[in-house]
C-alpha positions as CSV (number, residue, x, y, z in Angstrom):
1,Q,-2.0,-8.2,-14.3
2,R,-3.7,-6.7,-11.7
3,V,-4.0,-3.0,-13.6
4,D,-5.5,-5.7,-16.5
5,A,-7.8,-7.5,-14.1
6,L,-8.8,-4.6,-12.0
7,A,-8.9,-2.2,-15.0
8,A,-7.3,0.3,-12.5
9,V,-4.0,1.7,-11.3
10,P,-4.3,2.0,-7.2
11,G,-4.1,4.8,-6.2
12,A,-4.7,6.8,-9.5
13,G,-7.2,8.3,-11.7
14,L,-7.7,8.0,-15.4
15,Y,-4.7,5.9,-16.8
16,K,-4.0,4.8,-20.5
17,S,-0.9,2.2,-21.9
18,Y,1.1,2.9,-23.6
19,Q,4.6,1.0,-25.5
20,P,7.7,3.4,-24.7
21,R,10.3,4.0,-27.5
22,I,12.8,4.2,-25.5
23,L,12.6,1.2,-21.9
24,D,12.1,-2.5,-22.9
25,L,9.1,-2.5,-21.4
26,R,6.1,-3.8,-23.2
27,D,2.9,-2.8,-20.4
28,A,3.4,0.6,-19.1
29,Y,0.5,3.3,-18.1
30,D,0.4,6.5,-18.1
31,Y,-1.4,8.5,-15.5
32,Y,-1.5,11.8,-13.7
33,I,-1.8,12.1,-9.8
34,G,-2.0,16.1,-8.2
35,Q,-3.0,16.3,-4.3
36,A,-3.1,19.5,-2.8
37,Y,-5.9,21.0,-0.2
38,M,-6.2,24.7,1.6
39,G,-8.0,24.5,5.2
40,V,-8.7,26.6,7.6
41,Q,-9.0,26.4,11.4
42,L,-12.3,27.9,11.6
43,S,-12.8,28.1,15.4
44,K,-10.9,26.1,17.8
45,H,-12.8,23.2,17.7
46,V,-14.2,23.6,13.6
47,G,-12.0,22.7,10.5
48,L,-12.2,23.1,7.3
49,Q,-10.4,21.9,4.2
50,L,-11.4,22.1,-0.2
51,G,-9.1,19.9,-2.4
52,H,-8.0,17.2,-4.2
53,G,-6.8,13.8,-2.6
54,Q,-7.3,11.3,-0.7
55,H,-9.1,10.1,2.3
56,F,-9.1,7.7,5.4
57,I,-12.0,7.1,7.4
58,G,-11.4,4.1,10.3
59,N,-8.6,2.7,11.8
60,G,-6.1,-0.1,10.7
61,Y,-3.5,-0.2,7.4
62,R,-6.7,-0.4,5.5
63,S,-10.5,1.3,7.1
64,H,-13.2,-1.2,5.6
65,L,-15.2,2.7,5.9
66,L,-13.4,4.4,3.5
67,S,-9.7,3.7,2.6
68,D,-7.1,6.2,1.1
69,V,-6.4,3.6,-2.0
70,G,-8.4,5.0,-4.4
71,A,-8.2,8.2,-7.1
72,P,-7.6,11.1,-5.9
73,T,-10.9,13.4,-5.7
74,F,-12.1,16.9,-5.6
75,Y,-13.5,17.1,-1.9
76,L,-15.4,19.6,1.1
77,K,-14.1,18.3,4.1
78,L,-15.3,19.6,7.6
79,N,-13.7,18.1,11.2
80,T,-15.5,18.6,14.7
81,R,-13.3,17.9,17.5
82,V,-14.9,18.7,20.8
83,W,-13.9,16.8,24.2
84,R,-13.5,13.0,23.3
85,F,-15.9,13.2,19.9
86,H,-14.7,13.9,16.5
87,Y,-17.6,14.3,13.7
88,E,-16.1,14.2,10.2
89,N,-17.9,15.3,7.0
90,V,-17.0,14.4,3.9
91,F,-18.3,16.3,0.2
92,M,-16.4,14.6,-2.8
93,E,-16.8,13.9,-6.3
94,L,-16.1,10.9,-8.1
95,S,-15.1,10.2,-11.5
96,P,-13.8,6.4,-13.2
97,S,-10.9,5.1,-12.7
98,S,-10.1,4.1,-16.2
99,S,-10.3,5.9,-19.4
100,N,-12.0,2.2,-20.4
101,T,-15.7,2.8,-18.4
102,I,-16.0,6.4,-21.0
103,R,-17.5,5.6,-24.5
104,N,-18.3,8.4,-26.8
105,T,-18.6,11.6,-24.9
106,L,-16.3,14.3,-24.2
107,R,-17.1,14.9,-20.1
108,V,-15.9,12.2,-18.0
109,P,-18.9,10.3,-15.6
110,R,-19.2,11.8,-12.6
111,K,-20.9,10.7,-9.1
112,F,-21.4,11.7,-5.9
113,V,-20.1,11.3,-2.2
114,A,-22.3,13.0,0.9
115,A,-20.0,11.0,4.5
116,H,-20.6,11.6,7.8
117,Y,-18.1,9.8,10.8
118,L,-18.5,10.3,14.2
119,D,-16.2,8.8,16.9
120,F,-15.6,8.9,20.5
121,R,-12.6,8.2,22.4
122,V,-13.2,6.0,25.1
123,T,-9.6,5.6,26.4
124,P,-6.6,6.8,24.4
125,R,-6.2,3.2,22.9
126,F,-10.0,2.3,22.5
127,S,-12.8,4.1,20.6
128,V,-16.0,4.0,18.8
129,G,-17.5,5.0,15.7
130,L,-20.3,5.4,13.7
131,F,-20.1,5.8,9.6
132,E,-23.0,6.9,7.3
133,A,-22.3,7.8,3.3
134,T,-24.3,8.1,0.4
135,V,-23.3,7.8,-3.4
136,F,-25.3,9.3,-6.0
137,N,-25.4,10.2,-9.7
138,R,-27.7,12.8,-11.8
139,D,-28.1,13.2,-15.4
140,R,-27.6,17.3,-14.7
141,K,-24.7,16.2,-14.0
142,Q,-25.1,18.1,-10.1
143,F,-24.6,18.1,-6.5
144,E,-28.1,17.1,-4.5
145,L,-27.6,20.5,-1.9
146,Q,-30.1,18.5,0.1
147,Y,-26.9,16.2,1.2
148,L,-24.8,19.3,2.6
149,N,-26.7,18.7,5.7
150,P,-24.4,17.8,8.5
151,I,-25.7,16.6,11.1
152,I,-29.4,15.0,9.5
153,L,-29.3,10.7,8.6
154,Y,-29.5,10.7,4.8
155,R,-31.9,7.9,4.6
156,T,-34.5,10.3,5.9
157,V,-33.2,13.2,3.3
158,E,-33.6,9.8,0.8
159,G,-37.1,9.0,1.4
160,A,-38.6,13.0,1.3
161,I,-36.5,13.3,-2.2
162,G,-38.1,9.9,-3.5
163,S,-34.0,8.5,-4.2
164,P,-32.7,5.7,-5.9
165,D,-29.3,6.3,-4.1
166,N,-27.1,3.7,-2.3
167,V,-26.8,4.6,1.3
168,L,-23.6,3.1,3.1
169,I,-23.7,1.7,6.9
170,G,-20.8,0.7,8.8
171,A,-19.6,1.1,12.4
172,N,-15.9,0.6,14.1
């Protein structure tokens, strides 16, 4: 019932329903989940990852910034840790979670995300964080290279390119 109501399988990407021949199940779903990444420590303070998987940014069981309940995505992640600061950049490619959203096309539509998260650990049990992300879609199915800047605020980039993109801002 939940899958039908949300048109998604939590934690999975594209799915399809089917009727198994062997088991006596009425509503079964078929989907793939593949996760893998390669990472390298560029310096004492900077790490880089490229892969396909889920992400979690924030605190708690389910973060209000970016939760790992979504489908795995292709990503590039840059982590920087200096003293009590942790700065994370994530660039992702998103696709629909249901084959019901794909209409008469051979190529799955894509959206892109560029996100920054800055966290300052005040004490071992208390931290303060700021989050910023831009979700964008282009007809040409390409990533906007302006969003690869790991430091600048995305709102200024958006103004410069006349963008219709969605910006998300949050705090922890």
